[in-house]
N, CA, C and O atoms as a printed pandas DataFrame, in Angstrom:
     atom_number atom_name residue_name chain_id  residue_number  x_coord  y_coord  z_coord
0              1         N          MET        A               1    4.171   -0.439   10.747
1              2        CA          MET        A               1    3.579   -1.196    9.660
2              3         C          MET        A               1    4.664   -1.510    8.633
3              4         O          MET        A               1    5.478   -0.649    8.300
4              5         N          ALA        A               2    4.671   -2.729    8.139
5              6        CA          ALA        A               2    5.665   -3.145    7.155
6              7         C          ALA        A               2    5.451   -2.394    5.847
7              8         O          ALA        A               2    4.327   -2.041    5.490
8              9         N          GLN        A               3    6.548   -2.159    5.145
9             10        CA          GLN        A               3    6.457   -1.409    3.893
10            11         C          GLN        A               3    5.574   -2.104    2.871
11            12         O          GLN        A               3    4.853   -1.443    2.125
12            13         N          SER        A               4    5.624   -3.435    2.829
13            14        CA          SER        A               4    4.783   -4.143    1.860
14            15         C          SER        A               4    3.304   -3.933    2.183
15            16         O          SER        A               4    2.473   -3.858    1.279
16            17         N          GLN        A               5    2.979   -3.838    3.473
17            18        CA          GLN        A               5    1.579   -3.608    3.857
18            19         C          GLN        A               5    1.155   -2.172    3.533
19            20         O          GLN        A               5    0.017   -1.940    3.126
20            21         N          GLU        A               6    2.057   -1.215    3.711
21            22        CA          GLU        A               6    1.753    0.174    3.341
22            23         C          GLU        A               6    1.498    0.280    1.845
23            24         O          GLU        A               6    0.557    0.946    1.414
24            25         N          LEU        A               7    2.329   -0.371    1.064
25            26        CA          LEU        A               7    2.163   -0.360   -0.386
26            27         C          LEU        A               7    0.855   -1.043   -0.767
27            28         O          LEU        A               7    0.139   -0.569   -1.649
28            29         N          ALA        A               8    0.548   -2.135   -0.117
29            30        CA          ALA        A               8   -0.703   -2.858   -0.377
30            31         C          ALA        A               8   -1.907   -1.950   -0.149
31            32         O          ALA        A               8   -2.821   -1.907   -0.972
32            33         N          GLU        A               9   -1.908   -1.236    0.950
33            34        CA          GLU        A               9   -3.028   -0.346    1.274
34            35         C          GLU        A               9   -3.099    0.832    0.300
35            36         O          GLU        A               9   -4.190    1.254   -0.082
36            37         N          LEU        A              10   -1.956    1.357   -0.097
37            38        CA          LEU        A              10   -1.911    2.461   -1.047
38            39         C          LEU        A              10   -2.501    2.040   -2.399
39            40         O          LEU        A              10   -3.308    2.760   -2.986
40            41         N          ILE        A              11   -2.092    0.883   -2.873
41            42        CA          ILE        A              11   -2.596    0.385   -4.154
42            43         C          ILE        A              11   -4.081    0.087   -4.060
43            44         O          ILE        A              11   -4.839    0.453   -4.958
44            45         N          ARG        A              12   -4.510   -0.566   -2.997
45            46        CA          ARG        A              12   -5.926   -0.882   -2.822
46            47         C          ARG        A              12   -6.773    0.393   -2.791
47            48         O          ARG        A              12   -7.818    0.461   -3.438
48            49         N          LEU        A              13   -6.326    1.395   -2.045
49            50        CA          LEU        A              13   -7.044    2.662   -1.942
50            51         C          LEU        A              13   -7.175    3.330   -3.310
51            52         O          LEU        A              13   -8.266    3.744   -3.701
52            53         N          HIS        A              14   -6.068    3.432   -4.031
53            54        CA          HIS        A              14   -6.098    4.074   -5.347
54            55         C          HIS        A              14   -6.982    3.292   -6.322
55            56         O          HIS        A              14   -7.703    3.886   -7.123
56            57         N          ARG        A              15   -6.926    1.981   -6.251
57            58        CA          ARG        A              15   -7.754    1.164   -7.141
58            59         C          ARG        A              15   -9.229    1.406   -6.870
59            60         O          ARG        A              15  -10.025    1.556   -7.798
60            61         N          LYS        A              16   -9.592    1.443   -5.583
61            62        CA          LYS        A              16  -10.995    1.638   -5.230
62            63         C          LYS        A              16  -11.483    3.041   -5.580
63            64         O          LYS        A              16  -12.605    3.203   -6.059
64            65         N          VAL        A              17  -10.661    4.042   -5.348
65            66        CA          VAL        A              17  -11.030    5.417   -5.698
66            67         C          VAL        A              17  -11.217    5.541   -7.217
67            68         O          VAL        A              17  -12.081    6.281   -7.689
68            69         N          ALA        A              18  -10.400    4.810   -7.965
69            70        CA          ALA        A              18  -10.516    4.807   -9.422
70            71         C          ALA        A              18  -11.682    3.940   -9.896
71            72         O          ALA        A              18  -11.960    3.853  -11.092
72            73         N          LYS        A              19  -12.361    3.300   -8.937
73            74        CA          LYS        A              19  -13.506    2.426   -9.245
74            75         C          LYS        A              19  -13.126    1.299  -10.206
75            76         O          LYS        A              19  -13.860    0.975  -11.139
76            77         N          LEU        A              20  -11.958    0.716   -9.945
77            78        CA          LEU        A              20  -11.487   -0.405  -10.742
78            79         C          LEU        A              20  -11.566   -1.689   -9.924
79            80         O          LEU        A              20  -11.242   -1.699   -8.736
80            81         N          SER        A              21  -11.990   -2.749  -10.555
81            82        CA          SER        A              21  -11.899   -4.062   -9.916
82            83         C          SER        A              21  -10.453   -4.541  -10.048
83            84         O          SER        A              21   -9.664   -3.956  -10.790
84            85         N          ARG        A              22  -10.120   -5.586   -9.336
85            86        CA          ARG        A              22   -8.769   -6.143   -9.482
86            87         C          ARG        A              22   -8.550   -6.616  -10.918
87            88         O          ARG        A              22   -7.471   -6.430  -11.481
88            89         N          VAL        A              23   -9.562   -7.219  -11.497
89            90        CA          VAL        A              23   -9.461   -7.716  -12.874
90            91         C          VAL        A              23   -9.239   -6.556  -13.844
91            92         O          VAL        A              23   -8.409   -6.657  -14.746
92            93         N          GLN        A              24   -9.972   -5.460  -13.667
93            94        CA          GLN        A              24   -9.812   -4.299  -14.548
94            95         C          GLN        A              24   -8.409   -3.711  -14.428
95            96         O          GLN        A              24   -7.781   -3.380  -15.434
96            97         N          LEU        A              25   -7.918   -3.580  -13.185
97            98        CA          LEU        A              25   -6.570   -3.047  -12.980
98            99         C          LEU        A              25   -5.543   -3.962  -13.618
99           100         O          LEU        A              25   -4.602   -3.493  -14.259
100          101         N          ALA        A              26   -5.717   -5.257  -13.449
101          102        CA          ALA        A              26   -4.788   -6.218  -14.046
102          103         C          ALA        A              26   -4.771   -6.082  -15.566
103          104         O          ALA        A              26   -3.708   -6.114  -16.185
104          105         N          GLU        A              27   -5.955   -5.929  -16.164
105          106        CA          GLU        A              27   -6.027   -5.783  -17.622
106          107         C          GLU        A              27   -5.350   -4.497  -18.085
107          108         O          GLU        A              27   -4.609   -4.505  -19.069
108          109         N          LEU        A              28   -5.601   -3.395  -17.382
109          110        CA          LEU        A              28   -4.992   -2.110  -17.759
110          111         C          LEU        A              28   -3.467   -2.150  -17.611
111          112         O          LEU        A              28   -2.742   -1.568  -18.417
112          113         N          ALA        A              29   -2.994   -2.839  -16.577
113          114        CA          ALA        A              29   -1.556   -2.911  -16.321
114          115         C          ALA        A              29   -0.891   -4.052  -17.102
115          116         O          ALA        A              29    0.333   -4.183  -17.107
116          117         N          GLU        A              30   -1.705   -4.864  -17.753
117          118        CA          GLU        A              30   -1.212   -6.020  -18.503
118          119         C          GLU        A              30   -0.435   -6.981  -17.617
119          120         O          GLU        A              30    0.660   -7.431  -17.956
120          121         N          VAL        A              31   -1.044   -7.285  -16.459
121          122        CA          VAL        A              31   -0.492   -8.269  -15.521
122          123         C          VAL        A              31   -1.614   -9.238  -15.158
123          124         O          VAL        A              31   -2.779   -8.998  -15.477
124          125         N          GLY        A              32   -1.261  -10.315  -14.501
125          126        CA          GLY        A              32   -2.264  -11.279  -14.077
126          127         C          GLY        A              32   -3.081  -10.761  -12.902
127          128         O          GLY        A              32   -2.572  -10.019  -12.062
128          129         N          LYS        A              33   -4.358  -11.157  -12.847
129          130        CA          LYS        A              33   -5.215  -10.689  -11.753
130          131         C          LYS        A              33   -4.733  -11.193  -10.395
131          132         O          LYS        A              33   -4.977  -10.548   -9.375
132          133         N          THR        A              34   -4.057  -12.332  -10.370
133          134        CA          THR        A              34   -3.522  -12.864   -9.117
134          135         C          THR        A              34   -2.448  -11.947   -8.548
135          136         O          THR        A              34   -2.288  -11.849   -7.331
136          137         N          VAL        A              35   -1.714  -11.278   -9.427
137          138        CA          VAL        A              35   -0.665  -10.349   -8.985
138          139         C          VAL        A              35   -1.286   -9.223   -8.162
139          140         O          VAL        A              35   -0.756   -8.855   -7.113
140          141         N          ILE        A              36   -2.391   -8.683   -8.625
141          142        CA          ILE        A              36   -3.051   -7.589   -7.909
142          143         C          ILE        A              36   -3.500   -8.081   -6.539
143          144         O          ILE        A              36   -3.283   -7.406   -5.533
144          145         N          TYR        A              37   -4.119   -9.243   -6.498
145          146        CA          TYR        A              37   -4.569   -9.818   -5.229
146          147         C          TYR        A              37   -3.381   -9.997   -4.284
147          148         O          TYR        A              37   -3.445   -9.613   -3.116
148          149         N          ASN        A              38   -2.301  -10.580   -4.796
149          150        CA          ASN        A              38   -1.128  -10.839   -3.944
150          151         C          ASN        A              38   -0.532   -9.550   -3.391
151          152         O          ASN        A              38   -0.188   -9.480   -2.211
152          153         N          ILE        A              39   -0.410   -8.536   -4.234
153          154        CA          ILE        A              39    0.152   -7.263   -3.779
154          155         C          ILE        A              39   -0.747   -6.642   -2.720
155          156         O          ILE        A              39   -0.263   -6.169   -1.692
156          157         N          GLU        A              40   -2.054   -6.642   -2.965
157          158        CA          GLU        A              40   -2.991   -6.040   -2.015
158          159         C          GLU        A              40   -3.058   -6.803   -0.691
159          160         O          GLU        A              40   -3.549   -6.280    0.310
160          161         N          HIS        A              41   -2.570   -8.016   -0.693
161          162        CA          HIS        A              41   -2.544   -8.796    0.550
162          163         C          HIS        A              41   -1.142   -8.885    1.137
163          164         O          HIS        A              41   -0.859   -9.744    1.971
164          165         N          GLY        A              42   -0.260   -7.977    0.687
165          166        CA          GLY        A              42    1.045   -7.809    1.317
166          167         C          GLY        A              42    2.105   -8.807    0.932
167          168         O          GLY        A              42    3.109   -8.933    1.634
168          169         N          LYS        A              43    1.918   -9.526   -0.169
169          170        CA          LYS        A              43    2.970  -10.441   -0.600
170          171         C          LYS        A              43    4.237   -9.637   -0.849
171          172         O          LYS        A              43    4.204   -8.606   -1.521
172          173         N          GLU        A              44    5.333  -10.102   -0.316
173          174        CA          GLU        A              44    6.558   -9.310   -0.341
174          175         C          GLU        A              44    7.403   -9.502   -1.594
175          176         O          GLU        A              44    8.301   -8.700   -1.852
176          177         N          SER        A              45    7.141  -10.532   -2.369
177          178        CA          SER        A              45    7.956  -10.738   -3.567
178          179         C          SER        A              45    7.121  -10.468   -4.810
179          180         O          SER        A              45    6.173  -11.189   -5.122
180          181         N          VAL        A              46    7.505   -9.410   -5.506
181          182        CA          VAL        A              46    6.859   -9.046   -6.764
182          183         C          VAL        A              46    7.935   -8.441   -7.651
183          184         O          VAL        A              46    8.815   -7.728   -7.169
184          185         N          GLN        A              47    7.867   -8.724   -8.941
185          186        CA          GLN        A              47    8.879   -8.192   -9.848
186          187         C          GLN        A              47    8.699   -6.682   -9.981
187          188         O          GLN        A              47    7.578   -6.177  -10.038
188          189         N          LEU        A              48    9.816   -5.980  -10.028
189          190        CA          LEU        A              48    9.790   -4.524  -10.099
190          191         C          LEU        A              48    9.048   -4.031  -11.337
191          192         O          LEU        A              48    8.271   -3.081  -11.245
192          193         N          ASP        A              49    9.268   -4.651  -12.481
193          194        CA          ASP        A              49    8.587   -4.187  -13.693
194          195         C          ASP        A              49    7.076   -4.375  -13.588
195          196         O          ASP        A              49    6.315   -3.563  -14.115
196          197         N          THR        A              50    6.639   -5.426  -12.922
197          198        CA          THR        A              50    5.208   -5.658  -12.707
198          199         C          THR        A              50    4.632   -4.579  -11.801
199          200         O          THR        A              50    3.565   -4.032  -12.078
200          201         N          LEU        A              51    5.338   -4.277  -10.725
201          202        CA          LEU        A              51    4.898   -3.237   -9.801
202          203         C          LEU        A              51    4.829   -1.886  -10.506
203          204         O          LEU        A              51    3.889   -1.121  -10.292
204          205         N          GLN        A              52    5.820   -1.590  -11.344
205          206        CA          GLN        A              52    5.838   -0.321  -12.067
206          207         C          GLN        A              52    4.630   -0.188  -12.995
207          208         O          GLN        A              52    4.059    0.896  -13.111
208          209         N          LYS        A              53    4.241   -1.264  -13.649
209          210        CA          LYS        A              53    3.070   -1.234  -14.531
210          211         C          LYS        A              53    1.814   -0.867  -13.742
211          212         O          LYS        A              53    1.004   -0.053  -14.186
212          213         N          ILE        A              54    1.666   -1.473  -12.578
213          214        CA          ILE        A              54    0.487   -1.227  -11.735
214          215         C          ILE        A              54    0.495    0.210  -11.228
215          216         O          ILE        A              54   -0.525    0.897  -11.285
216          217         N          LEU        A              55    1.634    0.661  -10.739
217          218        CA          LEU        A              55    1.735    2.027  -10.226
218          219         C          LEU        A              55    1.486    3.052  -11.328
219          220         O          LEU        A              55    0.865    4.085  -11.081
220          221         N          ASN        A              56    1.960    2.779  -12.529
221          222        CA          ASN        A              56    1.729    3.703  -13.651
222          223         C          ASN        A              56    0.246    3.840  -13.942
223          224         O          ASN        A              56   -0.240    4.951  -14.156
224          225         N          VAL        A              57   -0.479    2.737  -13.953
225          226        CA          VAL        A              57   -1.916    2.782  -14.223
226          227         C          VAL        A              57   -2.623    3.623  -13.162
227          228         O          VAL        A              57   -3.544    4.377  -13.475
228          229         N          LEU        A              58   -2.193    3.494  -11.911
229          230        CA          LEU        A              58   -2.827    4.203  -10.797
230          231         C          LEU        A              58   -2.252    5.600  -10.592
231          232         O          LEU        A              58   -2.671    6.316   -9.683
232          233         N          ASN        A              59   -1.289    5.997  -11.438
233          234        CA          ASN        A              59   -0.647    7.310  -11.347
234          235         C          ASN        A              59    0.019    7.524   -9.987
235          236         O          ASN        A              59   -0.089    8.594   -9.388
236          237         N          ILE        A              60    0.709    6.485   -9.516
237          238        CA          ILE        A              60    1.470    6.555   -8.268
238          239         C          ILE        A              60    2.943    6.614   -8.650
239          240         O          ILE        A              60    3.422    5.791   -9.431
240          241         N          LYS        A              61    3.651    7.578   -8.106
241          242        CA          LYS        A              61    5.075    7.746   -8.392
242          243         C          LYS        A              61    5.913    7.259   -7.210
243          244         O          LYS        A              61    5.521    7.414   -6.053
244          245         N          ILE        A              62    7.055    6.677   -7.510
245          246        CA          ILE        A              62    8.003    6.243   -6.480
246          247         C          ILE        A              62    9.097    7.300   -6.381
247          248         O          ILE        A              62    9.649    7.734   -7.392
248          249         N          VAL        A              63    9.397    7.702   -5.171
249          250        CA          VAL        A              63   10.478    8.655   -4.929
250          251         C          VAL        A              63   11.506    7.958   -4.046
251          252         O          VAL        A              63   11.190    7.504   -2.946
252          253         N          LEU        A              64   12.728    7.879   -4.534
253          254        CA          LEU        A              64   13.788    7.231   -3.782
254          255         C          LEU        A              64   14.598    8.274   -3.022
255          256         O          LEU        A              64   14.958    9.319   -3.565
256          257         N          THR        A              65   14.871    7.977   -1.783
257          258        CA          THR        A              65   15.713    8.852   -0.974
258          259         C          THR        A              65   16.709    8.001   -0.202
259          260         O          THR        A              65   16.498    6.808    0.019
260          261         N          SER        A              66   17.785    8.637    0.198
261          262        CA          SER        A              66   18.784    7.976    1.034
262          263         C          SER        A              66   19.577    9.069    1.739
263          264         O          SER        A              66   19.599   10.212    1.283
264          265         N          PRO        A              67   20.226    8.728    2.844
265          266        CA          PRO        A              67   21.048    9.735    3.523
266          267         C          PRO        A              67   22.127   10.312    2.603
267          268         O          PRO        A              67   22.425   11.504    2.666
268          269         N          LEU        A              68   22.706    9.475    1.757
269          270        CA          LEU        A              68   23.743    9.942    0.846
270          271         C          LEU        A              68   23.175   10.954   -0.144
271          272         O          LEU        A              68   23.797   11.982   -0.411
272          273         N          MET        A              69   21.999   10.667   -0.685
273          274        CA          MET        A              69   21.367   11.604   -1.620
274          275         C          MET        A              69   21.007   12.906   -0.921
275          276         O          MET        A              69   21.149   13.980   -1.504
276          277         N          GLU        A              70   20.543   12.825    0.323
277          278        CA          GLU        A              70   20.190   14.023    1.086
278          279         C          GLU        A              70   21.426   14.864    1.364
279          280         O          GLU        A              70   21.376   16.088    1.253
280          281         N          ASP        A              71   22.544   14.221    1.727
281          282        CA          ASP        A              71   23.788   14.950    1.966
282          283         C          ASP        A              71   24.264   15.662    0.701
283          284         O          ASP        A              71   24.693   16.815    0.754
284          285         N          LEU        A              72   24.185   14.972   -0.428
285          286        CA          LEU        A              72   24.596   15.556   -1.700
286          287         C          LEU        A              72   23.733   16.762   -2.042
287          288         O          LEU        A              72   24.239   17.794   -2.485
288          289         N          GLN        A              73   22.425   16.625   -1.833
289          290        CA          GLN        A              73   21.508   17.724   -2.132
290          291         C          GLN        A              73   21.785   18.916   -1.209
291          292         O          GLN        A              73   21.771   20.063   -1.657
292          293         N          ASN        A              74   22.032   18.651    0.062
293          294        CA          ASN        A              74   22.349   19.737    1.002
294          295         C          ASN        A              74   23.631   20.461    0.603
295          296         O          ASN        A              74   23.709   21.687    0.686
296          297         N          THR        A              75   24.632   19.702    0.171
297          298        CA          THR        A              75   25.892   20.295   -0.259
298          299         C          THR        A              75   25.682   21.177   -1.484
299          300         O          THR        A              75   26.243   22.269   -1.578
300          301         N          GLU        A              76   24.871   20.695   -2.420
301          302        CA          GLU        A              76   24.586   21.479   -3.631
302          303         C          GLU        A              76   23.801   22.743   -3.285
303          304         O          GLU        A              76   24.037   23.793   -3.883
304          305         N          ASN        A              77   22.872   22.663   -2.329
305          306        CA          ASN        A              77   22.097   23.830   -1.905
306          307         C          ASN        A              77   22.983   24.882   -1.239
307          308         O          ASN        A              77   22.776   26.082   -1.415
308          309         N          GLU        A              78   23.971   24.418   -0.471
309          310        CA          GLU        A              78   24.868   25.349    0.199
310          311         C          GLU        A              78   25.742   26.092   -0.813
311          312         O          GLU        A              78   26.070   27.262   -0.612
312          313         N          LYS        A              79   26.118   25.410   -1.902
313          314        CA          LYS        A              79   26.926   26.027   -2.944
314          315         C          LYS        A              79   26.117   27.028   -3.758
315          316         O          LYS        A              79   26.636   28.042   -4.226
316          317         N          GLY        A              80   24.806   26.710   -3.917
317          318        CA          GLY        A              80   23.929   27.416   -4.817
318          319         C          GLY        A              80   23.590   28.791   -4.516
319          320         O          GLY        A              80   22.843   29.421   -5.266
């Protein structure tokens, strides 16, 4: 499954569990209601600040990982 589709499903699920309509979520996040629709339908281009507003309202956190970060963390753990 494409990452944009996974994100779309995650946002849709959290919105529904929170019992929010797309319009309500848009108002709380201070974004346009079309943005919510587009994200939930897997649109791949969305501004990061807009996405962050939506995720904050839904209490969804982004965790970034990479092989380089994992190697650094492993090295620090071995020293520790």
